[in-house]
C-alpha positions in Angstrom: 28.7 9.3 -31.2 30.1 11.6 -28.4 30.0 11.1 -24.7 27.0 13.1 -24.1 24.9 11.2 -26.8 26.0 8.1 -25.5 24.8 9.3 -22.1 21.4 10.3 -23.6 20.8 6.8 -25.5 22.0 5.0 -22.2 19.3 6.9 -19.9 16.6 6.7 -22.6 17.2 3.0 -23.1 17.7 2.2 -19.0 14.0 3.6 -18.5 12.7 1.8 -21.5 13.9 -1.4 -20.1 13.2 -0.7 -16.7 9.6 0.5 -16.5 8.5 -3.0 -17.9 10.5 -4.8 -15.9 9.0 -3.6 -12.7 5.9 -5.6 -13.0 7.4 -8.7 -14.2 7.7 -11.6 -11.7 5.5 -9.7 -9.2 3.4 -11.8 -6.6 0.6 -9.5 -4.9 -0.2 -9.9 -1.5 -3.7 -11.2 -2.2 -2.4 -13.8 -4.5 0.1 -15.3 -1.7 -2.5 -15.0 0.8 -0.6 -12.8 3.2 -2.2 -9.3 3.2 -0.7 -6.9 5.6 -3.4 -5.3 7.6 -3.9 -1.9 6.4 -2.2 -2.3 3.1 -3.9 -3.0 -0.5 -4.1 -6.4 -1.3 -2.8 -5.9 -5.0 0.5 -4.3 -3.2 3.2 -6.7 -4.1 4.5 -9.2 -1.4 8.4 -8.1 -1.9 10.0 -6.5 -4.6 13.7 -8.1 -5.8 15.4 -4.7 -6.5 18.3 -6.3 -7.3 17.3 -7.9 -10.2 15.1 -5.0 -11.2 18.0 -2.6 -11.5 20.5 -5.3 -12.6 18.7 -5.9 -16.0 18.1 -2.3 -17.4 21.7 -1.4 -16.2 23.1 -4.3 -18.3 20.6 -4.2 -21.0 21.2 -0.5 -21.5 24.9 -0.7 -21.7 24.4 -3.4 -24.5 21.9 -1.3 -26.3 24.4 1.8 -26.3 27.3 -0.2 -27.3 25.5 -2.1 -30.2 24.4 1.5 -31.5 27.8 2.8 -31.0 29.2 -0.3 -33.1 26.6 0.2 -35.5 27.6 4.0 -36.0 31.4 3.4 -35.7 31.3 0.7 -38.1 29.1 2.8 -40.4 26.5 -0.1 -41.1 23.6 2.6 -41.4 25.3 4.9 -44.0 22.8 3.1 -46.5 20.2 5.3 -44.6 21.8 8.6 -45.6 20.6 10.1 -48.8 23.3 11.1 -51.2 22.6 13.9 -53.6 
């Protein structure tokens, strides 16, 4: 895997991990009982951005490393058709 392929895998994995984490652990203003006047009651009370950016960053690095390792060690060669 070259550097370009690694960047593509990392970016794809980052987004695939980031999007589900956006709604994880959220408490709406209505649930907490502190609705800010003029805002939607379903809006989040606060967003912990550090955790929401750290989880996909580490996860995407792990996914990219594991895929590189599998390709480098030739663990996936059995999937290649030999003629």
